LOPA-219452 format. One record per atom (N, C-alpha, C): z, y, x negated; residue in three letters. Coordinates in steps of 0.2 Angstrom, whole numbers. Layout:
// residues N
+-------+-------+-------+------+
!    pz !    py !    px ! fipa !
+-------+-------+-------+------+
!     Z !     Y !     X !  ala !
...
+-------+-------+-------+------+
//
This chain:
// residues 94
+-------+-------+-------+------+
!    pz !    py !    px ! fipa !
+-------+-------+-------+------+
!   349 !   731 !  -576 !  met !
!   351 !   728 !  -570 !  met !
!   351 !   721 !  -571 !  met !
!   347 !   718 !  -574 !  ala !
!   347 !   711 !  -575 !  ala !
!   353 !   708 !  -579 !  ala !
!   355 !   712 !  -584 !  ala !
!   361 !   710 !  -587 !  ala !
!   367 !   710 !  -583 !  ala !
!   368 !   715 !  -578 !  thr !
!   373 !   715 !  -574 !  thr !
!   373 !   709 !  -569 !  thr !
!   368 !   708 !  -567 !  lys !
!   367 !   702 !  -562 !  lys !
!   369 !   695 !  -565 !  lys !
!   367 !   694 !  -572 !  thr !
!   369 !   688 !  -575 !  thr !
!   376 !   688 !  -576 !  thr !
!   380 !   693 !  -578 !  val !
!   387 !   693 !  -579 !  val !
!   390 !   692 !  -573 !  val !
!   388 !   695 !  -567 !  thr !
!   391 !   694 !  -561 !  thr !
!   390 !   686 !  -559 !  thr !
!   384 !   684 !  -560 !  asp !
!   383 !   677 !  -558 !  asp !
!   388 !   672 !  -562 !  asp !
!   389 !   674 !  -569 !  lys !
!   393 !   670 !  -573 !  lys !
!   400 !   670 !  -570 !  lys !
!   403 !   676 !  -568 !  val !
!   409 !   677 !  -566 !  val !
!   410 !   673 !  -559 !  val !
!   405 !   673 !  -555 !  glu !
!   406 !   670 !  -549 !  glu !
!   406 !   662 !  -550 !  glu !
!   402 !   660 !  -554 !  thr !
!   401 !   653 !  -556 !  thr !
!   408 !   650 !  -559 !  thr !
!   411 !   654 !  -563 !  lys !
!   417 !   652 !  -566 !  lys !
!   423 !   652 !  -561 !  lys !
!   423 !   657 !  -556 !  ala !
!   428 !   657 !  -551 !  ala !
!   427 !   650 !  -547 !  ala !
!   421 !   649 !  -545 !  lys !
!   419 !   643 !  -541 !  lys !
!   422 !   636 !  -544 !  lys !
!   420 !   636 !  -551 !  thr !
!   422 !   630 !  -555 !  thr !
!   430 !   630 !  -555 !  thr !
!   433 !   635 !  -556 !  thr !
!   441 !   635 !  -556 !  thr !
!   443 !   633 !  -550 !  thr !
!   440 !   635 !  -544 !  ala !
!   443 !   633 !  -537 !  ala !
!   442 !   626 !  -536 !  ala !
!   436 !   623 !  -539 !  arg !
!   435 !   616 !  -538 !  arg !
!   440 !   612 !  -542 !  arg !
!   441 !   614 !  -548 !  lys !
!   446 !   610 !  -552 !  lys !
!   453 !   610 !  -549 !  lys !
!   455 !   616 !  -546 !  thr !
!   462 !   617 !  -543 !  thr !
!   462 !   612 !  -537 !  thr !
!   457 !   612 !  -533 !  ala !
!   456 !   608 !  -527 !  ala !
!   457 !   600 !  -529 !  ala !
!   453 !   599 !  -534 !  thr !
!   453 !   592 !  -537 !  thr !
!   460 !   590 !  -539 !  thr !
!   464 !   594 !  -543 !  lys !
!   471 !   593 !  -545 !  lys !
!   475 !   592 !  -539 !  lys !
!   474 !   596 !  -534 !  lys !
!   479 !   595 !  -528 !  lys !
!   477 !   588 !  -524 !  lys !
!   471 !   586 !  -524 !  ala !
!   469 !   580 !  -521 !  ala !
!   471 !   574 !  -524 !  ala !
!   473 !   574 !  -530 !  thr !
!   475 !   568 !  -534 !  thr !
!   483 !   567 !  -535 !  thr !
!   486 !   571 !  -530 !  met !
!   494 !   570 !  -530 !  met !
!   496 !   563 !  -529 !  met !
!   500 !   560 !  -533 !  lys !
!   503 !   554 !  -533 !  lys !
!   508 !   553 !  -527 !  lys !
!   507 !   549 !  -523 !  val !
!   512 !   548 !  -518 !  val !
!   515 !   540 !  -518 !  val !
!   521 !   539 !  -517 !  ser !
!   524 !   532 !  -517 !  ser !
!   528 !   532 !  -511 !  ser !
!   527 !   526 !  -507 !  thr !
!   532 !   525 !  -501 !  thr !
!   535 !   518 !  -502 !  thr !
!   541 !   518 !  -500 !  thr !
!   544 !   511 !  -500 !  thr !
!   548 !   510 !  -493 !  thr !
!   546 !   505 !  -490 !  leu !
!   549 !   503 !  -484 !  leu !
!   555 !   499 !  -485 !  leu !
!   561 !   501 !  -483 !  gln !
!   567 !   497 !  -483 !  gln !
!   570 !   495 !  -476 !  gln !
!   571 !   489 !  -475 !  phe !
!   574 !   487 !  -469 !  phe !
!   576 !   480 !  -470 !  phe !
!   581 !   478 !  -466 !  ala !
!   584 !   471 !  -466 !  ala !
!   586 !   468 !  -473 !  ala !
!   588 !   473 !  -477 !  gly !
!   589 !   470 !  -484 !  gly !
!   583 !   469 !  -489 !  gly !
!   577 !   471 !  -486 !  lys !
!   571 !   471 !  -490 !  lys !
!   569 !   477 !  -492 !  lys !
!   565 !   477 !  -498 !  ser !
!   562 !   484 !  -500 !  ser !
!   555 !   482 !  -502 !  ser !
!   550 !   485 !  -499 !  ile !
!   543 !   484 !  -500 !  ile !
!   539 !   490 !  -502 !  ile !
!   536 !   491 !  -507 !  ser !
!   532 !   497 !  -509 !  ser !
!   525 !   497 !  -506 !  ser !
!   522 !   503 !  -505 !  asp !
!   516 !   504 !  -502 !  asp !
!   511 !   500 !  -507 !  asp !
!   512 !   499 !  -513 !  glu !
!   507 !   495 !  -517 !  glu !
!   507 !   488 !  -516 !  glu !
!   514 !   486 !  -514 !  asp !
!   514 !   479 !  -512 !  asp !
!   511 !   477 !  -506 !  asp !
!   512 !   482 !  -501 !  leu !
!   508 !   481 !  -494 !  leu !
!   501 !   481 !  -495 !  leu !
!   498 !   485 !  -499 !  val !
!   491 !   485 !  -501 !  val !
!   489 !   478 !  -504 !  val !
!   492 !   476 !  -509 !  lys !
!   491 !   470 !  -512 !  lys !
!   491 !   464 !  -508 !  lys !
!   496 !   463 !  -503 !  met !
!   496 !   458 !  -498 !  met !
!   490 !   458 !  -493 !  met !
!   488 !   464 !  -491 !  ala !
!   483 !   465 !  -487 !  ala !
!   476 !   463 !  -490 !  ala !
!   475 !   464 !  -497 !  lys !
!   469 !   462 !  -500 !  lys !
!   469 !   455 !  -501 !  lys !
!   475 !   451 !  -501 !  glu !
!   475 !   444 !  -502 !  glu !
!   473 !   441 !  -495 !  glu !
!   475 !   444 !  -489 !  val !
!   473 !   442 !  -483 !  val !
!   465 !   443 !  -483 !  val !
!   462 !   448 !  -485 !  trp !
!   455 !   450 !  -485 !  trp !
!   452 !   444 !  -489 !  trp !
!   454 !   443 !  -495 !  lys !
!   451 !   438 !  -499 !  lys !
!   452 !   430 !  -497 !  lys !
!   458 !   428 !  -495 !  ser !
!   459 !   421 !  -494 !  ser !
!   458 !   419 !  -487 !  ser !
!   460 !   423 !  -482 !  glu !
!   460 !   422 !  -475 !  glu !
!   453 !   424 !  -472 !  glu !
!   450 !   429 !  -474 !  leu !
!   444 !   432 !  -471 !  leu !
!   438 !   430 !  -476 !  leu !
!   439 !   427 !  -482 !  lys !
!   434 !   425 !  -486 !  lys !
!   429 !   431 !  -488 !  lys !
!   432 !   436 !  -490 !  lys !
!   428 !   442 !  -492 !  lys !
!   430 !   444 !  -499 !  lys !
!   425 !   448 !  -502 !  lys !
!   426 !   450 !  -509 !  lys !
!   429 !   457 !  -508 !  lys !
!   434 !   458 !  -513 !  val !
!   438 !   465 !  -513 !  val !
!   433 !   471 !  -514 !  val !
!   427 !   470 !  -517 !  ala !
!   422 !   475 !  -518 !  ala !
!   419 !   477 !  -511 !  ala !
!   419 !   473 !  -506 !  glu !
!   417 !   474 !  -500 !  glu !
!   422 !   478 !  -495 !  glu !
!   428 !   479 !  -498 !  leu !
!   433 !   483 !  -494 !  leu !
!   432 !   490 !  -495 !  leu !
!   431 !   494 !  -490 !  ser !
!   430 !   501 !  -491 !  ser !
!   435 !   505 !  -488 !  ser !
!   439 !   503 !  -483 !  ser !
!   444 !   506 !  -480 !  ser !
!   449 !   501 !  -478 !  ser !
!   456 !   504 !  -478 !  leu !
!   461 !   499 !  -476 !  leu !
!   466 !   503 !  -472 !  leu !
!   468 !   501 !  -466 !  glu !
!   473 !   504 !  -462 !  glu !
!   479 !   499 !  -461 !  glu !
!   485 !   501 !  -462 !  leu !
!   491 !   496 !  -462 !  leu !
!   496 !   499 !  -457 !  leu !
!   498 !   495 !  -452 !  tyr !
!   503 !   496 !  -447 !  tyr !
!   508 !   492 !  -448 !  tyr !
!   514 !   494 !  -450 !  val !
!   520 !   490 !  -452 !  val !
!   525 !   490 !  -446 !  val !
!   526 !   484 !  -444 !  lys !
!   531 !   483 !  -438 !  lys !
!   537 !   480 !  -440 !  lys !
!   542 !   483 !  -443 !  pro !
!   548 !   479 !  -446 !  pro !
!   551 !   475 !  -441 !  pro !
!   551 !   477 !  -434 !  glu !
!   555 !   473 !  -429 !  glu !
!   551 !   467 !  -428 !  glu !
!   545 !   466 !  -430 !  glu !
!   541 !   460 !  -429 !  glu !
!   541 !   456 !  -436 !  glu !
!   543 !   460 !  -441 !  asn !
!   542 !   457 !  -448 !  asn !
!   535 !   456 !  -450 !  asn !
!   530 !   460 !  -447 !  thr !
!   523 !   459 !  -448 !  thr !
!   520 !   466 !  -450 !  thr !
!   514 !   465 !  -454 !  val !
!   510 !   471 !  -455 !  val !
!   503 !   469 !  -452 !  val !
!   500 !   474 !  -448 !  tyr !
!   494 !   473 !  -445 !  tyr !
!   489 !   477 !  -449 !  tyr !
!   483 !   474 !  -450 !  cys !
!   478 !   477 !  -455 !  cys !
!   472 !   479 !  -451 !  cys !
!   468 !   484 !  -452 !  val !
!   462 !   485 !  -450 !  val !
!   457 !   487 !  -456 !  val !
!   453 !   482 !  -458 !  phe !
!   449 !   482 !  -464 !  phe !
!   442 !   485 !  -462 !  phe !
!   440 !   490 !  -466 !  asn !
!   433 !   493 !  -465 !  asn !
!   432 !   496 !  -458 !  asn !
!   437 !   498 !  -454 !  gly !
!   437 !   501 !  -448 !  gly !
!   436 !   496 !  -442 !  gly !
!   435 !   490 !  -443 !  asp !
!   434 !   486 !  -437 !  asp !
!   436 !   478 !  -438 !  asp !
!   438 !   476 !  -444 !  ile !
!   440 !   469 !  -445 !  ile !
!   448 !   469 !  -445 !  ile !
!   451 !   465 !  -441 !  thr !
!   458 !   465 !  -441 !  thr !
!   461 !   459 !  -444 !  thr !
!   467 !   459 !  -446 !  gly !
!   471 !   454 !  -449 !  gly !
!   478 !   456 !  -449 !  gly !
!   483 !   451 !  -451 !  ser !
!   490 !   453 !  -451 !  ser !
!   493 !   448 !  -456 !  ser !
!   499 !   450 !  -458 !  tyr !
!   503 !   445 !  -462 !  tyr !
!   510 !   447 !  -461 !  tyr !
!   514 !   442 !  -463 !  gln !
!   522 !   442 !  -462 !  gln !
!   525 !   446 !  -468 !  gln !
!   530 !   449 !  -467 !  leu !
!   533 !   453 !  -473 !  leu !
!   538 !   448 !  -476 !  leu !
+-------+-------+-------+------+
//
C-alpha cells in the first residue's frame, strides 16, 4: 500500500510541476506596442524609458524605488501622464 501511495504522490507532484511550468511560460509572453500618430512612432519601451527619466531627474528618485508604473498616453495633447508606485504623478511631452 505504501508503494502505491508513493507512486501516486510522485505522479501528482509531476503534474503540478508541469502545470506551473506551463503557466510560467504563458506569463512570460513578449508584447510590444508602438504608438503612431502625427508622423511620430514611439515604442512602449521608449515610453517607459522617458517615464523613468522623469522619475530620476524631476522627482529625484532612484530607479530601484520604482515598483509600479502606469502610463496614460494622450496623443491629442502630445503628453504622457504617469502614476508612479500607485500615488506619485508626473508627465512628459512626446
